[in-house]
KOLSE-733505 format. One record per residue (C-alpha): residue number from 1; residue in one letter; x negated, y, z. Coordinates in Angstrom, 1 decimal. Each point is the difference from the previous one (the first is absolute). Last residue first. Layout:
KOLSE-733505
<node><i>NUM</i><aa>A</aa><xx>X</xx><yy>Y</yy><zz>Z</zz></node>
...
END
This chain:
KOLSE-733505
<node><i>146</i><aa>D</aa><xx>-152.8</xx><yy>-30.0</yy><zz>120.7</zz></node>
<node><i>145</i><aa>K</aa><xx>1.9</xx><yy>0.3</yy><zz>3.4</zz></node>
<node><i>144</i><aa>E</aa><xx>-0.5</xx><yy>4.0</yy><zz>-0.7</zz></node>
<node><i>143</i><aa>N</aa><xx>2.2</xx><yy>-0.5</yy><zz>-3.1</zz></node>
<node><i>142</i><aa>T</aa><xx>2.3</xx><yy>-1.3</yy><zz>2.2</zz></node>
<node><i>141</i><aa>K</aa><xx>0.0</xx><yy>2.7</yy><zz>2.6</zz></node>
<node><i>140</i><aa>F</aa><xx>0.2</xx><yy>2.5</yy><zz>-3.0</zz></node>
<node><i>139</i><aa>L</aa><xx>3.3</xx><yy>-1.6</yy><zz>-1.4</zz></node>
<node><i>138</i><aa>K</aa><xx>1.4</xx><yy>-0.2</yy><zz>3.2</zz></node>
<node><i>137</i><aa>Q</aa><xx>-0.1</xx><yy>3.7</yy><zz>0.7</zz></node>
<node><i>136</i><aa>Q</aa><xx>1.1</xx><yy>0.7</yy><zz>-3.4</zz></node>
<node><i>135</i><aa>N</aa><xx>2.6</xx><yy>-1.8</yy><zz>0.5</zz></node>
<node><i>134</i><aa>D</aa><xx>0.8</xx><yy>1.1</yy><zz>3.1</zz></node>
<node><i>133</i><aa>Y</aa><xx>-0.5</xx><yy>4.0</yy><zz>-1.2</zz></node>
<node><i>132</i><aa>N</aa><xx>2.5</xx><yy>-0.9</yy><zz>-3.4</zz></node>
<node><i>131</i><aa>R</aa><xx>2.7</xx><yy>-1.1</yy><zz>2.5</zz></node>
<node><i>130</i><aa>A</aa><xx>-0.4</xx><yy>3.1</yy><zz>2.3</zz></node>
<node><i>129</i><aa>E</aa><xx>0.3</xx><yy>1.8</yy><zz>-3.5</zz></node>
<node><i>128</i><aa>E</aa><xx>2.9</xx><yy>-1.5</yy><zz>-0.9</zz></node>
<node><i>127</i><aa>L</aa><xx>1.7</xx><yy>0.4</yy><zz>3.5</zz></node>
<node><i>126</i><aa>K</aa><xx>-0.6</xx><yy>3.6</yy><zz>-0.3</zz></node>
<node><i>125</i><aa>E</aa><xx>1.3</xx><yy>0.4</yy><zz>-3.6</zz></node>
<node><i>124</i><aa>M</aa><xx>3.1</xx><yy>-2.2</yy><zz>1.3</zz></node>
<node><i>123</i><aa>L</aa><xx>0.7</xx><yy>2.5</yy><zz>2.6</zz></node>
<node><i>122</i><aa>S</aa><xx>-0.2</xx><yy>2.9</yy><zz>-1.8</zz></node>
<node><i>121</i><aa>V</aa><xx>2.6</xx><yy>-1.3</yy><zz>-3.0</zz></node>
<node><i>120</i><aa>F</aa><xx>1.9</xx><yy>-1.0</yy><zz>2.6</zz></node>
<node><i>119</i><aa>E</aa><xx>0.3</xx><yy>3.4</yy><zz>1.9</zz></node>
<node><i>118</i><aa>N</aa><xx>0.3</xx><yy>1.8</yy><zz>-3.4</zz></node>
<node><i>117</i><aa>Q</aa><xx>3.1</xx><yy>-2.4</yy><zz>-1.2</zz></node>
<node><i>116</i><aa>S</aa><xx>1.3</xx><yy>1.2</yy><zz>3.5</zz></node>
<node><i>115</i><aa>K</aa><xx>-0.3</xx><yy>3.8</yy><zz>-0.8</zz></node>
<node><i>114</i><aa>E</aa><xx>1.5</xx><yy>-0.8</yy><zz>-3.4</zz></node>
<node><i>113</i><aa>Y</aa><xx>2.8</xx><yy>-1.9</yy><zz>1.6</zz></node>
<node><i>112</i><aa>E</aa><xx>1.7</xx><yy>3.2</yy><zz>1.6</zz></node>
<node><i>111</i><aa>G</aa><xx>1.1</xx><yy>2.5</yy><zz>-2.7</zz></node>
<node><i>110</i><aa>V</aa><xx>2.3</xx><yy>-2.7</yy><zz>-1.7</zz></node>
<node><i>109</i><aa>K</aa><xx>0.7</xx><yy>-2.7</yy><zz>2.2</zz></node>
<node><i>108</i><aa>G</aa><xx>-1.9</xx><yy>-3.2</yy><zz>-1.3</zz></node>
<node><i>107</i><aa>Y</aa><xx>2.1</xx><yy>-3.2</yy><zz>-1.5</zz></node>
<node><i>106</i><aa>I</aa><xx>-1.5</xx><yy>-3.1</yy><zz>-0.4</zz></node>
<node><i>105</i><aa>H</aa><xx>0.8</xx><yy>-3.2</yy><zz>-2.0</zz></node>
<node><i>104</i><aa>V</aa><xx>-1.2</xx><yy>-3.5</yy><zz>1.3</zz></node>
<node><i>103</i><aa>H</aa><xx>-1.7</xx><yy>-2.7</yy><zz>-2.8</zz></node>
<node><i>102</i><aa>I</aa><xx>-0.7</xx><yy>-2.9</yy><zz>1.8</zz></node>
<node><i>101</i><aa>A</aa><xx>3.8</xx><yy>-1.0</yy><zz>0.8</zz></node>
<node><i>100</i><aa>Q</aa><xx>1.2</xx><yy>-1.6</yy><zz>2.8</zz></node>
<node><i>99</i><aa>E</aa><xx>-0.2</xx><yy>-3.6</yy><zz>1.5</zz></node>
<node><i>98</i><aa>P</aa><xx>-3.4</xx><yy>0.6</yy><zz>1.6</zz></node>
<node><i>97</i><aa>N</aa><xx>1.8</xx><yy>2.2</yy><zz>2.4</zz></node>
<node><i>96</i><aa>P</aa><xx>-3.1</xx><yy>2.2</yy><zz>1.8</zz></node>
<node><i>95</i><aa>L</aa><xx>-1.1</xx><yy>0.9</yy><zz>-3.5</zz></node>
<node><i>94</i><aa>Y</aa><xx>-3.4</xx><yy>-1.1</yy><zz>-1.1</zz></node>
<node><i>93</i><aa>P</aa><xx>-1.2</xx><yy>0.3</yy><zz>-3.7</zz></node>
<node><i>92</i><aa>I</aa><xx>1.6</xx><yy>3.6</yy><zz>-0.4</zz></node>
<node><i>91</i><aa>A</aa><xx>0.7</xx><yy>1.1</yy><zz>-3.6</zz></node>
<node><i>90</i><aa>L</aa><xx>0.7</xx><yy>3.8</yy><zz>-0.2</zz></node>
<node><i>89</i><aa>R</aa><xx>2.9</xx><yy>1.8</yy><zz>-2.0</zz></node>
<node><i>88</i><aa>F</aa><xx>0.7</xx><yy>4.1</yy><zz>0.5</zz></node>
<node><i>87</i><aa>P</aa><xx>3.9</xx><yy>0.6</yy><zz>0.2</zz></node>
<node><i>86</i><aa>G</aa><xx>-0.5</xx><yy>2.5</yy><zz>0.3</zz></node>
<node><i>85</i><aa>D</aa><xx>0.1</xx><yy>3.8</yy><zz>1.4</zz></node>
<node><i>84</i><aa>W</aa><xx>2.5</xx><yy>0.8</yy><zz>2.8</zz></node>
<node><i>83</i><aa>K</aa><xx>1.6</xx><yy>3.4</yy><zz>0.5</zz></node>
<node><i>82</i><aa>G</aa><xx>1.6</xx><yy>0.5</yy><zz>-2.9</zz></node>
<node><i>81</i><aa>K</aa><xx>3.2</xx><yy>-1.8</yy><zz>1.0</zz></node>
<node><i>80</i><aa>F</aa><xx>-0.5</xx><yy>-0.4</yy><zz>3.9</zz></node>
<node><i>79</i><aa>E</aa><xx>3.0</xx><yy>1.9</yy><zz>1.2</zz></node>
<node><i>78</i><aa>P</aa><xx>2.2</xx><yy>-0.9</yy><zz>-3.0</zz></node>
<node><i>77</i><aa>S</aa><xx>-0.2</xx><yy>-3.6</yy><zz>1.6</zz></node>
<node><i>76</i><aa>R</aa><xx>2.3</xx><yy>-2.4</yy><zz>-2.3</zz></node>
<node><i>75</i><aa>D</aa><xx>-1.8</xx><yy>0.3</yy><zz>-3.3</zz></node>
<node><i>74</i><aa>R</aa><xx>-3.5</xx><yy>0.4</yy><zz>0.2</zz></node>
<node><i>73</i><aa>L</aa><xx>-1.5</xx><yy>-1.0</yy><zz>3.2</zz></node>
<node><i>72</i><aa>Y</aa><xx>2.9</xx><yy>-2.8</yy><zz>1.0</zz></node>
<node><i>71</i><aa>K</aa><xx>0.1</xx><yy>-1.2</yy><zz>-3.6</zz></node>
<node><i>70</i><aa>H</aa><xx>-4.0</xx><yy>-0.3</yy><zz>-0.2</zz></node>
<node><i>69</i><aa>V</aa><xx>-0.2</xx><yy>-1.7</yy><zz>3.0</zz></node>
<node><i>68</i><aa>N</aa><xx>3.1</xx><yy>-2.4</yy><zz>-1.0</zz></node>
<node><i>67</i><aa>K</aa><xx>-1.6</xx><yy>-0.4</yy><zz>-3.6</zz></node>
<node><i>66</i><aa>I</aa><xx>-3.1</xx><yy>-0.9</yy><zz>1.8</zz></node>
<node><i>65</i><aa>E</aa><xx>0.7</xx><yy>-3.6</yy><zz>1.1</zz></node>
<node><i>64</i><aa>G</aa><xx>-3.3</xx><yy>-1.7</yy><zz>1.8</zz></node>
<node><i>63</i><aa>E</aa><xx>-2.5</xx><yy>1.9</yy><zz>2.0</zz></node>
<node><i>62</i><aa>A</aa><xx>1.2</xx><yy>3.5</yy><zz>-0.3</zz></node>
<node><i>61</i><aa>V</aa><xx>-2.6</xx><yy>2.1</yy><zz>2.0</zz></node>
<node><i>60</i><aa>I</aa><xx>1.2</xx><yy>3.8</yy><zz>0.9</zz></node>
<node><i>59</i><aa>W</aa><xx>-2.7</xx><yy>2.1</yy><zz>0.8</zz></node>
<node><i>58</i><aa>T</aa><xx>-0.7</xx><yy>3.4</yy><zz>1.8</zz></node>
<node><i>57</i><aa>E</aa><xx>2.4</xx><yy>-0.8</yy><zz>3.0</zz></node>
<node><i>56</i><aa>P</aa><xx>-0.8</xx><yy>-3.2</yy><zz>0.4</zz></node>
<node><i>55</i><aa>Y</aa><xx>-3.9</xx><yy>0.8</yy><zz>0.0</zz></node>
<node><i>54</i><aa>K</aa><xx>-1.6</xx><yy>-3.3</yy><zz>1.2</zz></node>
<node><i>53</i><aa>R</aa><xx>1.9</xx><yy>-2.2</yy><zz>-2.4</zz></node>
<node><i>52</i><aa>F</aa><xx>-1.5</xx><yy>1.9</yy><zz>-2.7</zz></node>
<node><i>51</i><aa>H</aa><xx>-3.7</xx><yy>-0.3</yy><zz>1.6</zz></node>
<node><i>50</i><aa>E</aa><xx>0.5</xx><yy>-4.0</yy><zz>0.6</zz></node>
<node><i>49</i><aa>Y</aa><xx>0.9</xx><yy>0.0</yy><zz>-3.8</zz></node>
<node><i>48</i><aa>A</aa><xx>-3.0</xx><yy>1.6</yy><zz>-0.8</zz></node>
<node><i>47</i><aa>E</aa><xx>-2.2</xx><yy>-1.9</yy><zz>1.8</zz></node>
<node><i>46</i><aa>N</aa><xx>1.3</xx><yy>-3.1</yy><zz>-1.2</zz></node>
<node><i>45</i><aa>P</aa><xx>0.0</xx><yy>1.6</yy><zz>-3.5</zz></node>
<node><i>44</i><aa>Y</aa><xx>-4.0</xx><yy>0.6</yy><zz>0.0</zz></node>
<node><i>43</i><aa>R</aa><xx>-0.9</xx><yy>0.5</yy><zz>-3.4</zz></node>
<node><i>42</i><aa>G</aa><xx>3.4</xx><yy>1.0</yy><zz>-1.6</zz></node>
<node><i>41</i><aa>A</aa><xx>0.2</xx><yy>2.3</yy><zz>3.1</zz></node>
<node><i>40</i><aa>L</aa><xx>-3.5</xx><yy>1.3</yy><zz>-0.6</zz></node>
<node><i>39</i><aa>K</aa><xx>0.8</xx><yy>0.4</yy><zz>-4.0</zz></node>
<node><i>38</i><aa>W</aa><xx>3.4</xx><yy>1.5</yy><zz>1.3</zz></node>
<node><i>37</i><aa>F</aa><xx>-1.6</xx><yy>2.6</yy><zz>2.0</zz></node>
<node><i>36</i><aa>K</aa><xx>-2.5</xx><yy>1.1</yy><zz>-2.5</zz></node>
<node><i>35</i><aa>I</aa><xx>2.5</xx><yy>0.1</yy><zz>-2.5</zz></node>
<node><i>34</i><aa>N</aa><xx>2.0</xx><yy>2.6</yy><zz>2.2</zz></node>
<node><i>33</i><aa>G</aa><xx>3.3</xx><yy>0.3</yy><zz>-2.1</zz></node>
<node><i>32</i><aa>A</aa><xx>1.7</xx><yy>0.0</yy><zz>-3.4</zz></node>
<node><i>31</i><aa>N</aa><xx>-2.0</xx><yy>2.7</yy><zz>-1.2</zz></node>
<node><i>30</i><aa>F</aa><xx>-2.5</xx><yy>-2.1</yy><zz>-1.7</zz></node>
<node><i>29</i><aa>I</aa><xx>2.5</xx><yy>-1.9</yy><zz>-2.0</zz></node>
<node><i>28</i><aa>N</aa><xx>2.3</xx><yy>2.8</yy><zz>-0.7</zz></node>
<node><i>27</i><aa>F</aa><xx>-3.1</xx><yy>1.8</yy><zz>-2.0</zz></node>
<node><i>26</i><aa>L</aa><xx>-1.4</xx><yy>-3.0</yy><zz>-1.5</zz></node>
<node><i>25</i><aa>W</aa><xx>3.5</xx><yy>-0.6</yy><zz>-1.4</zz></node>
<node><i>24</i><aa>W</aa><xx>0.6</xx><yy>3.8</yy><zz>-1.0</zz></node>
<node><i>23</i><aa>A</aa><xx>-3.3</xx><yy>-0.1</yy><zz>-1.8</zz></node>
<node><i>22</i><aa>L</aa><xx>0.3</xx><yy>-3.2</yy><zz>-2.0</zz></node>
<node><i>21</i><aa>G</aa><xx>3.5</xx><yy>1.3</yy><zz>-0.9</zz></node>
<node><i>20</i><aa>V</aa><xx>-1.7</xx><yy>3.3</yy><zz>-1.6</zz></node>
<node><i>19</i><aa>F</aa><xx>-2.7</xx><yy>-2.6</yy><zz>-1.4</zz></node>
<node><i>18</i><aa>F</aa><xx>2.5</xx><yy>-1.9</yy><zz>-1.8</zz></node>
<node><i>17</i><aa>L</aa><xx>1.8</xx><yy>3.3</yy><zz>-1.1</zz></node>
<node><i>16</i><aa>V</aa><xx>-3.2</xx><yy>1.1</yy><zz>-1.5</zz></node>
<node><i>15</i><aa>I</aa><xx>-1.0</xx><yy>-3.0</yy><zz>-2.1</zz></node>
<node><i>14</i><aa>W</aa><xx>3.6</xx><yy>-0.3</yy><zz>-1.3</zz></node>
<node><i>13</i><aa>H</aa><xx>-0.1</xx><yy>3.7</yy><zz>-0.9</zz></node>
<node><i>12</i><aa>W</aa><xx>-3.1</xx><yy>-0.6</yy><zz>-2.0</zz></node>
<node><i>11</i><aa>K</aa><xx>1.3</xx><yy>-2.8</yy><zz>-2.3</zz></node>
<node><i>10</i><aa>E</aa><xx>2.8</xx><yy>2.4</yy><zz>-0.9</zz></node>
<node><i>9</i><aa>L</aa><xx>3.6</xx><yy>0.2</yy><zz>1.4</zz></node>
<node><i>8</i><aa>P</aa><xx>3.0</xx><yy>0.1</yy><zz>-1.9</zz></node>
<node><i>7</i><aa>L</aa><xx>1.7</xx><yy>-2.8</yy><zz>1.8</zz></node>
<node><i>6</i><aa>Y</aa><xx>1.2</xx><yy>-3.4</yy><zz>-1.6</zz></node>
<node><i>5</i><aa>W</aa><xx>-2.8</xx><yy>-0.5</yy><zz>-2.2</zz></node>
<node><i>4</i><aa>G</aa><xx>-2.2</xx><yy>1.3</yy><zz>2.5</zz></node>
<node><i>3</i><aa>L</aa><xx>1.3</xx><yy>-3.1</yy><zz>2.4</zz></node>
<node><i>2</i><aa>G</aa><xx>-1.7</xx><yy>-2.5</yy><zz>-2.1</zz></node>
<node><i>1</i><aa>M</aa><xx>0.3</xx><yy>-1.0</yy><zz>-3.7</zz></node>
END
């Protein structure tokens, strides 16, 4: 007897509702931010952490208890309300204080963090190109010895 018994919907209605829900979910996932940036931040978490720390006017990094930062930005400071996006969560394998949590929560200042993200993406792409070039050179040197 499934849900169709409770709601007078035909089978094709459920299929349409499923695909509408799936489309809505995918739309929200892909509108969630700069996917390229977050992929690179996940691949190079230490560099991303240093990048966030380099721009304190653009990023707020909460390295422990997020409740205080979240309340400060959302509830207690009306001048900050709506001006910060987040929290974004990122796993960092290295932190200056080893007792701290491995996950950090990051807030980005609306209208400014996008520029910072683009800077990080271009920097990491250059780093990857250099690493790929170095690896190719090593591979060619190894093949020449054979």
